[in-house]
C-alpha positions as CSV (number, residue, x, y, z in Angstrom):
1,M,0.3,25.7,5.0
2,P,-0.7,29.3,3.5
3,I,-4.1,30.3,2.8
4,V,-5.0,30.6,-1.0
5,R,-8.0,31.1,-3.0
6,N,-8.7,29.0,-5.8
7,E,-11.9,29.7,-8.4
8,T,-12.6,25.9,-9.0
9,I,-12.5,24.8,-5.5
10,C,-14.6,25.3,-2.6
11,F,-16.2,28.3,-4.4
12,N,-12.9,30.4,-4.6
13,Q,-13.6,30.7,-0.5
14,P,-10.1,30.8,1.3
15,I,-8.8,27.4,2.1
16,L,-5.5,25.8,3.4
17,K,-3.4,25.4,0.2
18,G,-3.6,22.0,-1.0
19,R,-6.6,21.0,1.0
20,R,-10.3,21.6,0.6
21,L,-10.4,22.9,4.5
22,T,-11.9,26.5,4.5
23,V,-10.8,29.1,6.7
24,Y,-14.5,29.4,7.9
25,N,-14.5,25.5,8.8
26,I,-11.2,26.3,11.2
27,I,-12.6,29.5,12.6
28,S,-16.2,28.0,13.3
29,S,-14.7,25.1,14.8
30,L,-12.8,27.0,17.0
31,Y,-15.9,29.1,17.9
32,H,-17.8,25.9,18.8
33,A,-14.5,25.0,20.7
34,D,-15.9,21.3,22.4
35,Y,-13.8,19.4,20.4
36,I,-10.9,21.5,19.2
37,D,-8.1,18.7,19.6
38,E,-10.3,16.2,17.8
39,Y,-11.0,18.4,15.0
40,I,-7.2,19.0,14.8
41,N,-6.2,15.4,14.7
42,D,-9.1,14.6,12.7
43,F,-8.3,17.0,10.2
44,E,-4.9,16.4,10.1
45,I,-3.9,20.0,10.6
46,T,-1.3,22.0,13.0
47,H,-1.9,24.3,15.3
48,Q,-0.1,26.4,12.8
49,D,-2.2,26.2,10.1
50,V,-4.9,27.5,12.9
51,R,-2.7,30.5,13.6
52,E,-3.1,31.2,9.5
53,A,-6.5,30.5,9.4
54,I,-6.7,33.2,12.5
55,R,-4.0,35.6,11.1
56,Y,-5.8,35.7,7.6
57,C,-9.1,36.5,9.0
58,K,-7.5,39.4,11.4
59,N,-5.7,41.0,8.4
60,T,-8.4,40.7,6.0
61,L,-11.3,41.5,8.1
62,C,-13.4,38.1,7.3
63,N,-16.0,39.6,5.9
64,E,-17.6,36.2,6.2
65,F,-17.5,36.2,9.6
66,K,-19.2,38.1,12.5
67,N,-16.1,40.2,14.5
68,S,-17.1,37.9,17.8
69,M,-16.9,35.1,16.1
70,L,-13.2,35.4,15.2
71,G,-12.7,37.0,18.5
72,T,-14.1,34.3,20.5
73,A,-12.2,31.6,18.2
74,M,-8.6,33.4,18.7
75,D,-9.3,33.4,22.4
76,V,-10.6,29.7,22.6
77,F,-7.3,28.9,20.7
78,F,-5.2,30.8,23.0
79,V,-6.4,29.5,25.9
80,H,-6.5,25.9,25.0
81,F,-2.7,26.3,23.3
82,P,-1.4,29.1,25.0
83,N,2.3,27.1,24.3
84,K,1.2,26.8,20.8
85,V,1.7,30.8,19.9
């Protein structure tokens, strides 16, 4: 799903299109990597959705995140899902 912004949803934070799941939620769940598989299953997102969130942050520099948080989230995802890249 593409990442979009909508003034009427989630205070205009970047979200997965058609969902109320913010990029911040996805990245922070990866940063706190204790339950990645459970998070992906519970929120019914795909590995592609996670990659889109990472790509969005990487391309926009996600001012909301500290660079170390994004870097750690990326490392965790690619270590846990090397075949999903």
